[in-house]
C-alpha positions in Angstrom: -5.7 10.8 10.8 -8.5 9.4 8.8 -8.5 8.9 5.0 -11.1 11.4 4.5 -8.9 13.8 6.2 -5.7 12.6 4.7 -7.5 13.3 0.9 -9.1 16.3 1.7 -5.4 17.7 2.7 -3.2 16.1 -0.1 -5.6 17.4 -2.7 -6.0 20.8 -0.8 -2.1 21.6 -0.9 -2.0 20.3 -4.3 -4.2 22.5 -5.6 -2.5 25.4 -3.0 0.5 24.6 -4.7 -0.3 24.4 -8.2 -2.6 27.7 -7.7 0.5 29.3 -5.8 3.2 28.3 -8.7 0.6 29.0 -11.4 -0.3 32.2 -10.3 3.2 33.3 -9.3 4.6 32.8 -12.6 1.3 34.5 -14.4 2.0 37.1 -12.3 5.9 37.7 -13.1 4.5 37.3 -16.8 2.2 39.8 -17.4 4.6 42.2 -15.1 7.7 41.5 -17.8 4.8 41.9 -20.3 3.5 45.0 -19.1 7.1 46.8 -17.9 8.4 45.2 -21.8 5.9 47.3 -23.4 6.3 50.6 -21.5 9.8 50.2 -22.5 9.1 50.0 -25.9 6.6 52.6 -25.7 9.2 54.7 -24.2 12.0 54.1 -26.7 9.2 55.3 -29.4 9.2 58.4 -27.7 12.4 58.9 -27.3 12.9 58.1 -31.5 9.9 61.0 -31.9 11.7 63.4 -29.8 15.2 62.9 -31.3 13.6 63.3 -34.7 12.5 66.6 -33.9 16.1 67.6 -32.4 17.3 69.5 -36.0 21.0 71.2 -36.8 20.2 75.0 -37.5 23.2 77.3 -38.3 25.5 74.8 -36.2 23.1 74.9 -33.8 21.7 71.6 -32.2 17.5 72.9 -31.5 14.6 70.9 -30.3 11.4 72.4 -32.9 8.9 71.8 -30.1 8.5 73.9 -27.4 9.1 72.8 -23.6 5.8 71.9 -22.0 3.7 72.6 -25.2 1.3 69.7 -23.9 2.6 67.2 -26.3 4.9 65.5 -24.2 4.4 64.6 -21.0 7.5 63.6 -19.9 10.8 65.1 -18.6 13.8 65.1 -21.3 17.6 66.1 -21.3 19.3 67.0 -24.6 23.3 66.8 -24.3 25.9 66.9 -27.3 29.3 65.6 -27.5 31.0 67.9 -25.6 28.7 66.7 -22.4 26.7 70.5 -22.4 23.0 70.2 -22.2 21.2 71.8 -25.2 17.9 71.7 -24.3 16.3 70.3 -21.1 12.7 70.2 -19.5 12.0 68.8 -15.2 14.2 67.8 -13.0 15.9 64.3 -11.9 18.4 62.4 -10.5 20.3 59.0 -11.3 19.4 56.3 -9.1 23.1 55.3 -8.5 25.5 56.4 -11.1 24.8 57.9 -14.4 25.0 54.6 -17.0 27.4 55.4 -20.4 26.2 56.9 -23.0 25.2 54.3 -25.6 26.6 54.6 -29.6 24.4 56.3 -32.1 21.3 54.1 -33.0 21.5 52.2 -29.5 19.3 52.6 -26.3 20.6 52.5 -22.8 18.2 52.3 -19.4 18.5 53.5 -15.8 16.2 53.9 -12.7 15.8 57.8 -12.0 14.1 59.6 -9.1 11.8 62.3 -9.5 10.5 64.9 -7.5 7.7 64.5 -4.8 9.9 60.8 -4.6 8.3 59.2 -7.4 10.2 56.3 -9.4 10.7 57.0 -12.7 12.6 54.9 -15.8 14.9 57.0 -18.1 15.8 55.8 -21.8 19.2 57.0 -23.3 18.9 57.4 -27.0 22.0 58.3 -28.8 21.5 59.8 -32.7 22.7 61.8 -34.9 20.5 65.4 -35.8 19.4 66.6 -39.2 20.8 70.1 -40.9 18.0 72.2 -41.1 19.8 74.0 -43.7 20.5 71.0 -46.0 16.6 70.8 -46.1 15.8 75.0 -46.8 18.0 74.0 -50.0 15.9 71.1 -50.9 18.9 68.9 -51.1 18.9 65.5 -49.2 18.8 65.6 -45.7 23.0 64.5 -44.5 24.0 63.7 -40.4 26.1 65.5 -39.0 29.4 63.8 -37.7 28.8 64.9 -33.9 26.2 62.5 -32.2 23.5 64.0 -29.8 22.4 62.0 -26.7 18.7 62.4 -25.5 17.8 61.1 -22.2 13.9 60.7 -22.0 12.6 60.0 -18.4 8.6 59.0 -17.5 7.4 58.2 -14.0 6.2 54.7 -13.4 3.7 55.1 -11.0 1.0 54.3 -13.2 3.1 51.1 -14.2 3.9 50.0 -10.5 -0.3 51.0 -10.0 -1.3 48.8 -12.9 1.6 45.8 -11.9 0.0 45.5 -8.2 -3.3 45.7 -9.3 -3.3 42.8 -11.6 -1.5 40.8 -9.0 -4.4 41.8 -6.5 -6.5 40.6 -8.9 -4.8 37.5 -9.4 -4.5 37.0 -5.5 -8.4 37.8 -5.0 -9.3 35.1 -8.0 -6.8 32.7 -6.7 -8.2 32.9 -3.5 -11.6 32.7 -5.0 -10.7 29.5 -6.7 -9.3 28.1 -4.0 -11.8 28.2 -2.0 -14.6 26.9 -4.7 -12.2 24.3 -5.2 -11.8 23.0 -1.1 -15.7 23.0 -1.4 -15.9 20.8 -4.8 -13.0 19.0 -3.4 -14.7 18.6 0.3 -17.9 17.1 -1.9 -16.0 14.8 -3.9 -14.0 13.2 -1.4 -17.4 12.9 0.5 -19.2 11.2 -2.2 -16.3 9.2 -3.7 -15.8 7.7 0.1 -19.8 7.2 0.7 -19.5 3.3 -0.6 -16.6 3.0 1.7 -19.0 4.2 4.3 -21.6 1.7 3.6 -18.5 -1.4 3.6 -18.1 -0.4 7.2 -21.8 -0.2 7.9 -21.9 -3.5 6.3 -19.5 -4.8 8.6 -20.7 -3.3 11.9 -24.3 -5.2 10.8 -22.2 -8.7 11.0 -24.3 -10.7 13.3 -21.9 -13.5 15.7 -24.6 -16.4 14.3 -24.5 -15.4 11.2 -21.5 -14.2 9.3 -22.7 -13.2 5.7 -22.0 -10.3 4.2 -24.2 -8.8 1.5 -23.5 -8.5 -2.0 -22.0 -4.2 -3.1 -24.7 -2.4 -3.5 -24.9 -0.9 -7.0 -22.6 1.7 -7.6 -20.0 0.3 -5.6 -16.9 0.9 -7.5 -14.6 -1.5 -8.8 -11.6 -0.8 -7.0 -14.1 -1.9 -3.2 -15.7 -5.1 -5.2 -12.3 -6.5 -4.3 -12.6 -6.0 -0.5 -15.9 -7.5 -0.6 -14.7 -10.6 -2.3 -11.9 -10.7 0.2 -13.9 -10.0 3.4 -16.8 -12.6 1.9 -14.0 -14.7 1.7 -12.5 -14.8 5.0 -15.8 -15.1 6.5 -16.3 -18.4 4.4 -13.5 -19.5 6.3 -14.0 -17.9 9.3 -17.7 -19.7 9.2 -16.0 -23.1 8.7 -13.8 -22.6 11.5 -16.4 -21.9 14.1 -18.2 -25.3 12.3 -14.9 -27.4 12.6 -14.6 -26.2 16.4 -18.1 -27.2 16.9 -17.9 -30.5 16.0 -14.8 -30.7 17.7 -16.1 -29.8 20.8 -19.5 -31.7 20.2 -17.9 -34.7 19.6 -15.3 -34.0 22.2 -17.9 -33.6 24.7 -19.9 -37.2 23.7 -16.3 -38.9 23.9 -15.7 -37.4 27.1 -19.3 -38.1 28.2 -19.8 -41.8 27.9 -16.6 -43.2 30.1 -17.6 -40.3 32.5 -20.8 -42.1 32.9 -19.6 -45.7 33.1 -17.3 -44.4 35.7 -20.3 -42.9 37.5 -22.0 -46.4 36.9 -19.1 -48.1 38.5 -18.5 -45.9 41.4 -22.1 -46.2 42.1 -22.2 -50.1 42.0 -19.0 -49.8 44.2 -20.7 -47.9 47.0 -23.6 -50.1 46.7 -22.2 -53.9 47.1 -18.7 -52.7 48.8 -17.7 -56.5 49.0 -14.5 -57.3 49.1 -13.9 -59.0 45.3 -16.4 -56.9 43.9 -15.1 -53.4 45.0 -12.0 -54.9 43.4 -13.1 -55.2 40.2 -14.8 -51.9 40.0 -11.8 -49.8 41.2 -10.2 -51.7 38.7 -12.9 -51.0 36.2 -12.5 -47.4 37.1 -8.9 -47.4 36.6 -9.3 -48.2 33.5 -11.9 -45.9 32.5 -9.6 -43.2 34.1 -6.6 -44.7 31.9 -8.5 -43.9 28.3 -10.1 -40.6 29.5 -6.6 -39.4 30.4 -5.2 -40.6 26.9 -8.3 -39.1 25.3 -7.9 -35.6 27.4 -3.9 -35.8 26.4 -4.7 -36.5 22.7 -6.9 -33.2 22.7 -4.5 -31.5 24.4 -1.7 -32.6 21.9 -3.9 -31.8 18.9 -4.9 -28.2 19.9 -0.9 -27.5 20.5 -0.3 -24.3 18.1 2.3 -25.0 15.2 4.5 -22.9 16.9 5.5 -25.4 19.6 6.2 -28.0 17.2 8.3 -25.9 14.5 10.5 -25.2 18.0 11.9 -28.5 17.8 12.9 -28.7 13.7 16.0 -28.1 14.4 16.3 -31.3 15.9 16.5 -33.7 12.4 17.0 -37.2 12.3 16.9 -40.1 9.6 13.0 -41.1 8.5 14.2 -44.6 8.5 16.1 -44.6 12.2 12.3 -43.3 13.3 10.6 -45.9 11.4 12.4 -48.7 12.7 12.0 -47.6 16.2 8.4 -47.8 15.7 8.1 -51.0 14.4 9.9 -52.2 16.9 7.9 -51.1 19.3 4.9 -52.1 17.6 5.7 -55.5 16.4 4.3 -57.4 19.7 1.1 -55.8 19.3 0.7 -56.7 15.6 2.4 -59.9 16.1 -0.9 -60.7 18.4 -3.2 -60.5 15.5 -1.5 -62.1 12.9 -0.3 -59.0 10.9 3.0 -58.4 8.8 4.7 -55.5 9.3 6.9 -55.2 5.9 9.7 -52.8 5.7 11.3 -51.4 3.0 14.0 -48.5 2.2 15.8 -47.8 -0.9 16.8 -43.7 0.1 17.1 -41.6 3.3 16.0 -38.7 4.2 15.9 -36.7 7.4 12.7 -34.8 9.4 12.1 -33.1 12.7 12.7 -36.5 15.0 10.2 -35.0 17.6 7.7 -34.8 15.1 8.5 -37.6 12.8 8.2 -39.8 15.6 4.4 -38.8 17.0 3.2 -38.7 12.6 5.4 -42.4 12.1 3.8 -43.5 15.6 0.5 -42.7 15.1 0.5 -44.0 11.9 1.7 -46.7 12.4 -1.4 -47.6 14.8 -3.9 -46.0 13.0 -2.5 -49.1 10.0 -2.6 -51.2 13.3 -6.1 -50.8 14.3 -7.7 -51.2 10.4 -6.3 -53.6 9.1 -8.0 -57.0 9.5 -6.2 -60.2 11.2 -3.9 -62.0 9.0 -3.5 -58.4 7.0 -0.4 -56.8 5.8 1.2 -53.9 6.1 3.9 -52.0 3.8 6.4 -49.4 4.8 8.6 -47.6 2.1 11.2 -45.4 2.6 11.8 -44.1 -0.5 13.3 -40.5 -1.8 11.5 -37.8 0.2 8.6 -39.6 0.9 7.4 -42.2 3.4 4.8 -44.3 2.3 2.4 -46.7 4.8 -0.3 -49.1 3.0 -2.6 -51.5 4.7 -5.5 -53.4 3.9 -7.8 -54.9 3.1 -10.0 -51.8 4.2 -13.6 -51.4 3.9 -13.5 -47.6 2.7 -14.9 -45.3 -0.3 -13.7 -42.0 -2.0 -15.9 -40.1 0.7 -14.2 -41.6 3.5 -10.8 -41.0 2.4 -12.1 -36.9 1.9 -13.0 -37.3 5.6 -10.1 -39.4 6.8 -8.3 -36.7 8.9 -11.4 -34.9 10.5 -11.0 -35.0 14.3 -13.0 -37.6 15.5 -14.3 -38.8 12.2 -14.2 -43.0 12.1 -15.1 -45.1 9.6 -18.6 -47.3 10.2 -16.9 -50.8 10.9 -14.9 -49.1 13.9 -17.6 -46.5 15.6 -18.6 -49.0 18.5 -14.8 -49.8 19.1 -14.0 -48.3 22.6 -10.5 -46.9 22.3 -10.7 -45.6 19.1 -11.2 -41.8 19.3 -10.9 -41.0 15.7 -7.8 -38.3 16.4 -4.8 -40.2 15.3 -4.8 -39.3 11.9 -5.9 -35.5 12.9 -2.7 -35.6 14.8 -0.7 -36.7 12.1 -2.3 -34.0 9.6 -1.9 -31.5 12.4 2.2 -32.0 13.3 2.9 -32.6 9.9 2.2 -29.2 9.2 3.6 -27.7 12.2 7.0 -29.5 11.3 6.8 -28.5 7.5 5.3 -31.7 6.0 2.3 -32.9 4.4 -0.1 -36.0 4.7 -2.5 -37.5 2.0 -4.6 -40.4 1.7 -5.2 -42.6 -1.2 -6.8 -45.7 -2.0 -5.6 -48.0 -4.2 -8.6 -50.5 -4.7 -9.0 -52.0 -1.2 -5.7 -51.2 0.1 -5.3 -47.4 2.0 -1.9 -45.2 1.0 -1.0 -42.9 3.3 2.3 -40.5 1.5 4.0 -38.3 4.3 6.7 -36.2 2.4 8.5 -32.4 2.8 5.2 -29.7 1.9 7.7 -28.1 -1.0 8.0 -31.3 -2.5 4.3 -32.4 -2.6 3.4 -28.7 -3.9 6.3 -29.3 -6.3 
């Protein structure tokens, strides 16, 4: 389901529930208010009718003739013995007759009127006044015997009015709901238009030009971080593509030279197939193939995903032990050029044996390759770090910043046939897969490479 549909449905459900809840509450409040007013009017009429009941010479009489036009309701007056004193109209109790209230109070009950009409009855208890006292011009005194008057009025008009109010509210609610649906649809459509422009900007991106246009005027502040995040992501993608392009170009260049050399060697062997010359050509071809194989193996190692390296991280070993093994292996090569390797171990730590061998071997080979004859390589294992320093070297800060780039080599070594500029790139790639980090610093004319756990370096 689209975001637009979700917003529309959510808003419409919310509006509908609000209208239904509010309309229902308002309907019941209005109906209750109308019923209360109806009961109050009926009680007032009962009091008024009770005031017309008097006792004349011991007889209870109603001074208003029945159906005089002033009374538009049915009534029944009974005395304390339950005898009907006066009555007009007929009605039946809807259920059992309610108990008579004490004088001055009211009781309510539903009744059935002729023609299956519903009605509401109010029973009012009172004490009628003495007509004799009035004739003697003395204050009226109430009789001791109470009288009850039952006043009945049809609720047909009340029910019709309540139904009319309910219908009006339902119609108004439906109108508000339809109007709200249209307004919500227009608002959601207008609100999501910047998102549509954002999607269109992404769709318009060209593979060769991953440049995102700046946010147009009126872009909501909530959407601007998305533009910024996508722009940053595109910058990283462009940088990655550029690195991969440089890597591919450099790899092709590195392979082109030995391939051309191999072709030339084979051409010579074909043209002069004499015994001694063919032997030299084959030896030369074998040397070129070895270099090409080493280069391809190095490229494959550099392209391995970090997850493959992480699979070996559980096999830990002593860094000092790995350093000693690699120094023993490289000592003979260093001795041929008069390079001295000095090892100092004051504290040991552990890392992946598989990754550690690759990293330390490449660091040592790089140090031997770029240390002049009679130079010195200092190796220190201390705390949670491995420090390899060699010199003197002809490097500057710009060179240090590019030291770990694939196929990058210092100018003095660019003509070296066996140097491909991949050793330190492999070091950084392997270190990242093993949870390590490697950094390069320049101390005067001494190159210092430091290997340590990534969390220690960040701390």
